[in-house]
C-alpha positions in Angstrom: 26.5 -15.2 38.9 23.7 -15.7 41.3 20.8 -18.0 40.6 17.9 -15.5 41.0 14.7 -15.9 39.2 15.7 -13.0 37.0 19.0 -14.6 36.1 17.3 -17.9 35.2 14.7 -16.1 33.1 17.5 -14.2 31.3 19.4 -17.4 30.7 16.2 -19.0 29.2 15.6 -16.0 26.9 19.2 -16.0 25.7 19.2 -19.7 25.1 16.1 -19.7 23.1 17.4 -16.8 21.0 20.7 -18.5 20.4 18.9 -21.7 19.3 17.0 -19.6 16.8 20.3 -18.3 15.4 21.0 -15.1 17.4 24.8 -14.9 17.5 24.9 -12.1 20.1 22.7 -14.1 22.4 25.1 -17.1 22.4 28.0 -14.7 23.0 26.1 -13.3 25.9 25.5 -16.7 27.4 29.1 -17.6 27.2 30.1 -14.3 28.8 27.6 -14.6 31.7 28.8 -18.1 32.6 32.5 -17.7 31.9 33.5 -17.4 35.6 31.7 -20.7 36.5 33.0 -22.5 33.4 36.6 -21.3 34.2 36.2 -22.4 37.8 35.4 -26.0 36.6 38.4 -26.0 34.3 40.7 -24.8 37.1 39.4 -27.4 39.5 40.2 -30.2 37.1 43.3 -29.0 35.4 44.9 -26.5 37.8 46.4 -23.2 36.6 48.0 -23.2 33.2 47.5 -22.8 29.4 45.3 -25.9 29.2 42.5 -23.9 30.9 42.4 -21.4 28.1 42.4 -24.2 25.5 39.5 -25.9 27.3 37.5 -22.7 27.5 38.0 -22.1 23.8 37.1 -25.8 23.1 34.0 -25.5 25.2 32.9 -22.4 23.4 33.1 -24.2 20.0 31.2 -27.2 21.3 28.5 -24.9 22.7 28.3 -23.3 19.2 27.6 -26.6 17.6 25.4 -28.1 20.3 23.3 -25.3 21.8 20.3 -26.9 20.3 20.9 -29.9 22.6 19.8 -27.9 25.6 16.3 -29.2 26.4 15.7 -26.9 29.4 16.8 -23.3 28.6 16.7 -22.4 32.3 19.5 -25.0 32.9 22.0 -23.7 30.4 24.5 -22.8 33.1 24.9 -26.4 34.3 25.0 -27.6 30.7 27.8 -25.2 29.9 29.8 -26.3 32.9 29.2 -30.0 31.9 30.6 -29.1 28.5 33.7 -27.8 30.2 34.0 -30.8 32.5 33.8 -33.2 29.6 36.4 -31.2 27.6 38.7 -31.3 30.6 38.3 -35.0 31.0 38.9 -35.6 27.3 42.1 -33.5 27.5 43.3 -35.5 30.5 42.6 -38.8 28.8 44.3 -37.7 25.6 47.3 -36.4 27.4 47.5 -39.7 29.4 47.8 -37.7 32.6 45.2 -39.7 34.5 43.2 -42.8 34.2 40.0 -42.5 32.1 36.9 -41.4 33.9 33.3 -41.8 33.0 31.7 -39.1 30.8 29.0 -37.0 32.4 25.8 -38.3 30.7 24.1 -36.0 28.3 20.3 -35.4 28.6 18.2 -38.5 27.6 16.8 -38.7 24.1 19.3 -36.2 22.8 19.4 -35.6 19.1 22.1 -37.3 17.0 25.3 -35.4 16.0 24.0 -35.6 12.4 20.7 -33.9 13.4 22.7 -31.3 15.3 24.6 -30.3 12.2 21.5 -30.2 10.1 19.3 -28.3 12.5 21.8 -25.9 14.0 20.7 -22.4 13.3 24.3 -21.2 13.5 25.8 -23.9 11.2 26.3 -21.6 8.2 28.1 -19.0 10.3 30.3 -21.6 11.9 31.3 -23.2 8.5 32.1 -19.8 7.0 34.6 -19.4 9.8 36.0 -22.9 9.4 36.6 -22.4 5.7 38.9 -19.4 6.5 41.4 -21.8 8.1 44.3 -23.2 6.3 43.9 -26.8 5.1 46.4 -27.9 7.8 44.3 -26.4 10.6 40.9 -27.1 9.0 41.2 -30.9 8.9 41.7 -31.4 12.7 39.0 -28.9 13.5 36.5 -30.7 11.2 37.4 -34.1 12.6 37.3 -32.9 16.3 34.0 -31.0 16.1 32.0 -32.4 13.2 32.9 -36.1 12.8 31.5 -38.8 15.0 34.3 -41.4 15.1 37.5 -39.4 14.7 37.4 -37.0 17.6 40.1 -37.9 20.1 43.6 -36.5 19.7 45.0 -40.0 19.1 42.4 -40.7 16.4 43.0 -37.3 14.7 46.8 -37.8 14.9 46.4 -41.2 13.1 44.1 -39.7 10.4 46.4 -36.7 9.8 49.6 -38.8 10.1 51.1 -36.4 12.7 52.1 -36.7 16.4 49.5 -36.1 19.0 51.4 -33.1 20.2 51.0 -31.6 16.7 47.3 -32.2 16.8 47.0 -30.3 20.1 49.1 -27.4 18.8 47.1 -27.2 15.5 43.8 -27.2 17.4 45.0 -24.5 19.8 46.0 -22.3 16.8 42.8 -23.1 15.0 40.6 -22.2 18.0 42.3 -18.8 18.4 41.9 -18.1 14.7 38.3 -19.3 14.7 37.4 -16.9 17.6 38.4 -14.0 15.3 36.9 -15.5 12.2 33.6 -16.1 13.9 33.4 -12.5 14.9 34.4 -11.3 11.4 31.9 -13.4 9.6 28.9 -13.2 11.9 27.0 -10.6 9.8 28.0 -12.0 6.4 25.9 -13.9 4.0 26.7 -17.7 4.1 26.1 -20.7 2.1 23.3 -23.2 3.0 25.3 -26.0 4.7 22.2 -28.1 5.1 21.8 -28.3 1.3 25.4 -29.0 0.7 25.5 -31.7 3.4 22.4 -33.4 2.0 23.8 -33.3 -1.5 27.0 -34.9 -0.3 25.0 -37.6 1.5 23.1 -38.4 -1.7 26.4 -38.5 -3.6 27.8 -41.0 -1.0 24.8 -43.3 -1.5 25.0 -42.9 -5.3 28.7 -43.6 -5.4 28.3 -46.9 -3.5 25.3 -47.9 -5.6 27.3 -47.2 -8.8 30.1 -49.3 -7.4 27.8 -52.3 -6.9 26.6 -51.9 -10.4 30.2 -52.1 -11.7 30.2 -48.4 -12.6 32.6 -47.0 -9.9 35.0 -46.1 -12.7 32.4 -43.7 -14.2 32.0 -42.0 -10.9 35.8 -41.6 -10.5 36.0 -40.2 -14.0 33.2 -37.7 -13.5 33.9 -36.5 -10.0 37.5 -37.1 -9.2 40.7 -35.5 -10.4 42.7 -37.4 -12.9 45.6 -37.2 -10.4 43.6 -38.3 -7.4 45.7 -39.8 -4.6 44.6 -42.5 -2.1 46.3 -42.4 1.2 46.2 -44.1 4.6 48.1 -42.8 7.7 49.8 -40.3 5.5 51.3 -42.8 3.1 50.2 -42.8 -0.6 48.9 -46.1 -1.7 48.3 -45.2 -5.3 46.0 -43.3 -7.7 43.0 -44.1 -9.8 43.9 -47.7 -10.5 44.5 -48.5 -6.9 41.2 -46.8 -5.9 39.2 -48.9 -8.4 41.0 -52.1 -7.6 40.4 -51.6 -3.9 36.7 -51.1 -4.4 36.5 -54.1 -6.7 38.4 -56.3 -4.3 36.0 -55.4 -1.4 32.9 -56.0 -3.5 34.2 -59.3 -4.8 34.7 -60.4 -1.2 31.1 -59.6 -0.4 31.9 -56.4 1.6 29.5 -53.5 1.4 29.7 -50.0 2.9 26.9 -47.9 4.3 27.1 -44.1 5.0 26.4 -43.3 8.6 27.6 -39.7 8.9 28.5 -36.9 6.4 30.5 -33.7 6.9 30.6 -31.4 3.8 32.5 -28.2 3.4 33.5 -26.5 0.2 37.1 -27.9 0.2 36.8 -30.8 2.7 34.3 -33.7 2.8 34.2 -36.6 5.3 32.1 -39.7 4.6 32.0 -42.0 7.7 31.1 -45.5 6.5 30.1 -48.7 8.2 31.5 -51.9 6.7 29.0 -54.7 6.1 31.0 -57.9 6.0 29.7 -61.2 4.6 28.2 -63.6 7.1 30.9 -66.2 6.4 33.7 -63.7 6.9 32.5 -61.2 9.6 36.0 -60.0 10.3 37.1 -59.3 6.7 37.1 -55.5 7.2 37.2 -53.4 10.4 34.0 -51.9 11.7 34.1 -48.8 9.6 36.1 -46.4 7.4 36.1 -42.7 6.9 36.7 -41.2 3.5 38.5 -37.9 4.2 38.4 -36.1 0.9 39.9 -32.8 -0.2 38.4 -31.0 -3.2 40.0 -28.8 -5.8 37.7 -27.0 -8.2 34.8 -29.2 -7.0 36.6 -32.5 -7.8 38.1 -34.9 -5.3 41.9 -34.8 -5.6 42.9 -36.6 -2.4 41.3 -39.4 -0.3 42.7 -40.3 3.1 41.2 -43.4 4.6 40.8 -43.8 8.4 39.8 -47.3 9.5 38.0 -47.7 12.8 39.9 -49.9 15.2 38.6 -53.4 15.7 37.1 -54.2 19.0 39.6 -56.1 21.2 38.1 -59.4 22.4 37.8 -59.8 26.1 40.3 -62.3 27.5 38.7 -65.3 29.1 39.1 -65.5 32.9 41.8 -67.8 34.1 40.6 -71.1 35.5 41.3 -71.9 39.1 44.1 -74.3 39.5 
């Protein structure tokens, strides 16, 4: 599309409307800029099915992050940047090229947590996400709503499946979401902000109760009697193992601090930072995500994903 003053003004009007929650305005923006976005994808990936995947991926990112556009008149370059970053992420994940630097986002951007809470379209998006099967819902939530489990390799580890399976499930999920978003756009939706804030309070309360020696009461009140604790797809144990693990960390002086919360009706993710004792700073890795599935409002399964430790830089060799 040409960059006339009328085009720029139209873009600005559609962007402001989309940021205010107008679903049709966002759809209009994506349609207006589809040729330019597709051209970017083709230039980086070449012809093939990956282009369609990236276009769908970029549309979902735009849904979640349209509020990040500081200059509504520049939404076209922003959308093309989203496509470019999605292409580069795909290339890195597929190990088809050496990593390249991300195109920087605008300065002073809001945090991902704020984006979720302030996004006018969040309720509509979550209604569509909840229509997915559990198998497809988990990689979508991690890819688009978590902050530390977003690459294909990280999602594969968290879901205990091969990277190729992650790519396949995300591709299926994107196609289903496109239809579900259209079908649920005019429906009444839950208040995701309220649910997320309640889950964040619950995370803080759970950790505070554990430090008081009352984690067992939390587990009894909020968790299923048959709750399972897993890591990398392997079951570690049930309630006893869960309680013992928390007690062991606390006895070692390790604490956890919530840094990001994702809360759906059937899937909740608490991303935690580990606070290790000063005399044992490497006791635990940097962080852990509690990936929890709910049944009847009670946690029935917790999968733990531990953030990888930072690899120490090797010392330069001395000249002989």
